[in-house]
PANU-285446 format. One record per atom (N, C-alpha, C): residue number from 1; residue in three letters; chain; atom name; x negated, y negated, z. Coordinates in pm, whole numbers. Each point is the difference from the previous one (the first is absolute). Example, Ala and Ser with C-alpha at 12.3 -4.5 7.8 and 13.67 -1.06 7.14 Angstrom:
REM PANU-285446
  seq  type  mol  atom    east   north      up
    1   Ala    A     N   -1319     569     780
    1   Ala    A    CA      89    -119       0
    1   Ala    A     C     -90    -120       0
    2   Ser    A     N      35    -105     -72
    2   Ser    A    CA     -82    -119       6
    2   Ser    A     C      77    -109      73
This chain:
REM PANU-285446
  seq  type  mol  atom    east   north      up
    1   Met    A     N   -1808    -932   -3995
    1   Met    A    CA      80     115     -38
    1   Met    A     C     -86     125     -12
    2   Gly    A     N    -123     -17     -49
    2   Gly    A    CA     -90     113     -15
    2   Gly    A     C     -37      62     133
    3   Met    A     N     -15     -82     103
    3   Met    A    CA     -34      52     133
    3   Met    A     C     115      81      58
    4   Phe    A     N     125     -41     -32
    4   Phe    A    CA     116      75      48
    4   Phe    A     C      -3     143     -55
    5   Phe    A     N     -23      15    -130
    5   Phe    A    CA      -4     132     -60
    5   Phe    A     C    -117      82      52
    6   Leu    A     N    -112     -68      27
    6   Leu    A    CA    -115      69      58
    6   Leu    A     C      37      57     137
    7   Gly    A     N      71     -81      80
    7   Gly    A    CA      43      44     133
    7   Gly    A     C      98     115      -7
    8   Val    A     N      95      -7     -91
    8   Val    A    CA      98     107     -16
    8   Val    A     C     -70     128     -47
    9   Gly    A     N     -93     -14     -94
    9   Gly    A    CA     -74     116     -48
    9   Gly    A     C     -80      66     110
   10   Thr    A     N     -58     -80      88
   10   Thr    A    CA     -77      52     113
   10   Thr    A     C      89      78      96
   11   Val    A     N     116     -57      28
   11   Val    A    CA      95      66      90
   11   Val    A     C      44     134     -60
   12   Ile    A     N      34       0    -127
   12   Ile    A    CA      43     124     -65
   12   Ile    A     C    -112     104       3
   13   Ala    A     N    -123     -45     -27
   13   Ala    A    CA    -114      92       2
   13   Ala    A     C     -19      60     140
   14   Leu    A     N      16     -80     103
   14   Leu    A    CA     -14      50     137
   14   Leu    A     C     109     102      34
   15   Ile    A     N     121     -29     -44
   15   Ile    A    CA     110      94      26
   15   Ile    A     C     -25     133     -69
   16   Val    A     N     -43      -5    -125
   16   Val    A    CA     -31     123     -73
   16   Val    A     C    -113      76      68
   17   Leu    A     N    -103     -72      42
   17   Leu    A    CA    -113      63      68
   17   Leu    A     C      44      68     129
   18   Leu    A     N      83     -68      79
   18   Leu    A    CA      50      59     125
   18   Leu    A     C      84     124     -28
   19   Phe    A     N      83      -7    -104
   19   Phe    A    CA      84     113     -35
   19   Phe    A     C     -84     121     -41
   20   Leu    A     N    -103     -24     -78
   20   Leu    A    CA     -83     110     -51
   20   Leu    A     C     -89      61     108
   21   Thr    A     N     -36     -79      99
   21   Thr    A    CA     -90      51     104
   21   Thr    A     C      74      48     125
   22   Ala    A     N     132     -12       2
   22   Ala    A    CA      76      44     117
   22   Ala    A     C     -17     150      20
   23   Glu    A     N     -26      37     122
   23   Glu    A    CA     -19     142      32
   23   Glu    A     C     135      69       6
   24   Lys    A     N       5     119     -54
   24   Lys    A    CA     119      82       8
   24   Lys    A     C     -11      85     127
   25   Lys    A     N     110      11      71
   25   Lys    A    CA      -1      75     124
   25   Lys    A     C       7     150     -30
   26   Asp    A     N     -75      76      73
   26   Asp    A    CA      -3     145     -13
   26   Asp    A     C     141      56      20
   27   Pro    A     N      49      83     -92
   27   Pro    A    CA     135      55      12
   27   Pro    A     C      25      72     133
   28   Ala    A     N    -103      63      55
   28   Ala    A    CA      16      67     129
   28   Ala    A     C      27    -101     112
   29   Leu    A     N     -65    -116      -9
   29   Leu    A    CA      24    -105     100
   29   Leu    A     C     139     -60     -15
   30   Val    A     N      44     -14    -124
   30   Val    A    CA     136     -51     -25
   30   Val    A     C     101      96      60
   31   Gln    A     N     -19     129     -25
   31   Gln    A    CA      93      99      55
   31   Gln    A     C      -5       1     153
   32   Ala    A     N    -116     -21      56
   32   Ala    A    CA     -12      -5     147
   32   Ala    A     C      80    -118      55
   33   Asp    A     N      -4    -114     -70
   33   Asp    A    CA      78    -117      42
   33   Asp    A     C     150      29      -9
   34   Ile    A     N      41      67    -107
   34   Ile    A    CA     142      35     -16
   34   Ile    A     C      42      94     112
   35   Asp    A     N     -83      98      30
   35   Asp    A    CA      31      94     108
   35   Asp    A     C       7     -72     135
   36   Gln    A     N     -89     -97      20
   36   Gln    A    CA       2     -78     124
   36   Gln    A     C     131     -78      11
   37   Ala    A     N      43     -59    -111
   37   Ala    A    CA     126     -77       0
   37   Ala    A     C     118      92      30
   38   Lys    A     N       4     115     -65
   38   Lys    A    CA     109      94      24
   38   Lys    A     C       0      50     144
   39   Gly    A     N    -119      24      55
   39   Gly    A    CA     -12      48     137
   39   Gly    A     C      42    -102     104
   40   Ala    A     N      -3    -127     -37
   40   Ala    A    CA      36    -106      94
   40   Ala    A     C     151     -21       8
   41   Ile    A     N      74      67     -87
   41   Ile    A    CA     146     -20      -3
   41   Ile    A     C      65      93     102
   42   Thr    A     N      34     -57     113
   42   Thr    A    CA      70      72     107
   42   Thr    A     C     147      14     -37
   43   Pro    A     N      74      84      71
   43   Pro    A    CA     145      12     -30
   43   Pro    A     C      74    -135      12
   44   Asp    A     N     -35     -81      99
   44   Asp    A    CA      65    -131      15
   44   Asp    A     C     -34     -91    -117
   45   Leu    A     N    -127       0     -40
   45   Leu    A    CA     -41     -83    -113
   45   Leu    A     C      64      51    -129
   46   Glu    A     N      10     131     -14
   46   Glu    A    CA      63      57    -120
   46   Glu    A     C     144     -48     -12
   47   Phe    A     N      72      -2     112
   47   Phe    A    CA     138     -49      -1
   47   Phe    A     C       3    -146     -44
   48   Glu    A     N     -90     -81      57
   48   Glu    A    CA      -7    -142     -36
   48   Glu    A     C     -30     -18    -149
   49   Leu    A     N     -94      79     -50
   49   Leu    A    CA     -37      -9    -141
   49   Leu    A     C     117      42     -90
   50   Gln    A     N      72     103      41
   50   Gln    A    CA     116      43     -78
   50   Gln    A     C     104    -111      -9
   51   Met    A     N      22     -69     112
   51   Met    A    CA      97    -110      -1
   51   Met    A     C     -47    -113     -92
   52   Leu    A     N    -128     -31       7
   52   Leu    A    CA     -55    -104     -88
   52   Leu    A     C      17      39    -146
   53   Leu    A     N     -32     125     -33
   53   Leu    A    CA      10      46    -138
   53   Leu    A     C     145      -1     -48
   54   Arg    A     N      89      45      84
   54   Arg    A    CA     142       3     -40
   54   Arg    A     C      56    -140     -21
   55   Asn    A     N     -62     -98      65
   55   Asn    A    CA      45    -139     -15
   55   Asn    A     C     -82     -77    -103
   56   Gly    A     N     -78      73     -80
   56   Gly    A    CA     -76     -64    -107
   56   Gly    A     C    -119     -82      46
   57   Arg    A     N     -55      34     114
   57   Arg    A    CA    -111     -76      58
   57   Arg    A     C    -129      83       1
   58   Lys    A     N     -37      49    -117
   58   Lys    A    CA    -115      89     -14
   58   Lys    A     C    -130     -69      41
   59   Ile    A     N     -16    -126     -39
   59   Ile    A    CA    -124     -71      34
   59   Ile    A     C     -16     -11     151
   60   Glu    A     N     109     -25      71
   60   Glu    A    CA      -7      -5     146
   60   Glu    A     C     -38     137      57
   61   Ala    A     N      50     105     -61
   61   Ala    A    CA     -35     135      45
   61   Ala    A     C    -149      25     -18
   62   Ile    A     N     -54     -42    -114
   62   Ile    A    CA    -143      16     -24
   62   Ile    A     C     -81     -80     101
   63   Lys    A     N      44    -121      29
   63   Lys    A    CA     -70     -84     100
   63   Lys    A     C       1      67     137
   64   Arg    A     N     112      61      37
   64   Arg    A    CA       7      68     131
   64   Arg    A     C     -98     116       7
   65   Val    A     N      -8      77    -109
   65   Val    A    CA     -94     112      -1
   65   Val    A     C    -143     -53      11
   66   Arg    A     N     -30    -109     -68
   66   Arg    A    CA    -134     -59       9
   66   Arg    A     C     -30     -45     143
   67   Glu    A     N      97     -63      65
   67   Glu    A    CA     -19     -48     137
   67   Glu    A     C     -32     116      95
   68   Val    A     N      74     107     -14
   68   Val    A    CA     -12     113      91
   68   Val    A     C    -124      84     -27
   69   Ser    A     N     -29      20    -128
   69   Ser    A    CA    -108      93     -35
   69   Ser    A     C    -134     -66     -25
   70   Gly    A     N       1    -127     -37
   70   Gly    A    CA    -126     -69     -30
   70   Gly    A     C     -56      28    -138
   71   Val    A     N      81      62     -87
   71   Val    A    CA     -48      31    -135
   71   Val    A     C      29    -116     -94
   72   Gly    A     N     -53      11    -120
   72   Gly    A    CA      23    -102    -101
   72   Gly    A     C     136      14     -66
   73   Pro    A     N      30     -94     -89
   73   Pro    A    CA     133       0     -62
   73   Pro    A     C      28     122     -87
   74   Tyr    A     N    -101      51     -69
   74   Tyr    A    CA      23     115     -88
   74   Tyr    A     C      40     123      82
   75   Ala    A     N     -74      30     104
   75   Ala    A    CA      30     118      82
   75   Ala    A     C     136     -15      69
   76   Ala    A     N      30    -120      47
   76   Ala    A    CA     129     -23      66
   76   Ala    A     C     114      18    -100
   77   Lys    A     N     -18     -49    -122
   77   Lys    A    CA     104      16    -103
   77   Lys    A     C      21     147     -33
   78   Gln    A     N    -108      76     -10
   78   Gln    A    CA      13     142     -30
   78   Gln    A     C      76      72     111
   79   Ala    A     N     -27     -36     125
   79   Ala    A    CA      70      62     112
   79   Ala    A     C     149     -35      -2
   80   Val    A     N      30    -126     -29
   80   Val    A    CA     140     -44      -6
   80   Val    A     C      70      66    -119
   81   Asp    A     N     -67       8    -113
   81   Asp    A    CA      60      67    -117
   81   Asp    A     C      28     147      30
   82   Ser    A     N     -89      65      72
   82   Ser    A    CA      20     139      37
   82   Ser    A     C     125      14      88
   83   Leu    A     N      15     -90      94
   83   Leu    A    CA     118       0      86
   83   Leu    A     C     126     -28     -82
   84   Ala    A     N      -9     -95     -90
   84   Ala    A    CA     116     -39     -81
   84   Ala    A     C      51     116     -85
   85   Arg    A     N     -90      82     -49
   85   Arg    A    CA      41     115     -81
   85   Arg    A     C      83     100      79
   86   Arg    A     N     -16      -2     132
   86   Arg    A    CA      77      94      85
   86   Arg    A     C     137     -55      39
   87   Ile    A     N      24    -127     -28
   87   Ile    A    CA     128     -63      38
   87   Ile    A     C     101      24    -110
   88   Asp    A     N     114      59      34
   88   Asp    A    CA     106      24     -98
   88   Asp    A     C      51    -132     -56
   89   Gly    A     N       8      -5    -130
   89   Gly    A    CA      59    -116     -64
   89   Gly    A     C     -89    -121     -11
   90   Tyr    A     N    -125      10      41
   90   Tyr    A    CA     -89    -115      -9
   90   Tyr    A     C     -71       1    -134
   91   Ser    A     N      -2    -113     -68
   91   Ser    A    CA     -77     -13    -124
   91   Ser    A     C     -81    -129       7
   92   Ala    A     N    -131      15     -15
   92   Ala    A    CA     -89    -116      14
   92   Ala    A     C       0     -85    -124
């Protein structure tokens, strides 16, 4: 039983260590990713994303932006949220 707690303690310590040492991304780079995601949204893709959002499929919309733009989930979500704010009657 003592070895189990030792193992759990080690895992928790590693998780805390990884969390504390994780690098924060430069805000300018984050904004560049968001701009890249927004720039990748063509009129045809915008229509597709609007349909997904109107049908409650926001996660699929974010995935599509990631596929097209190559950005991470945060930048893709920001781009989709920006689009959603322009849609009448849409509430996330």
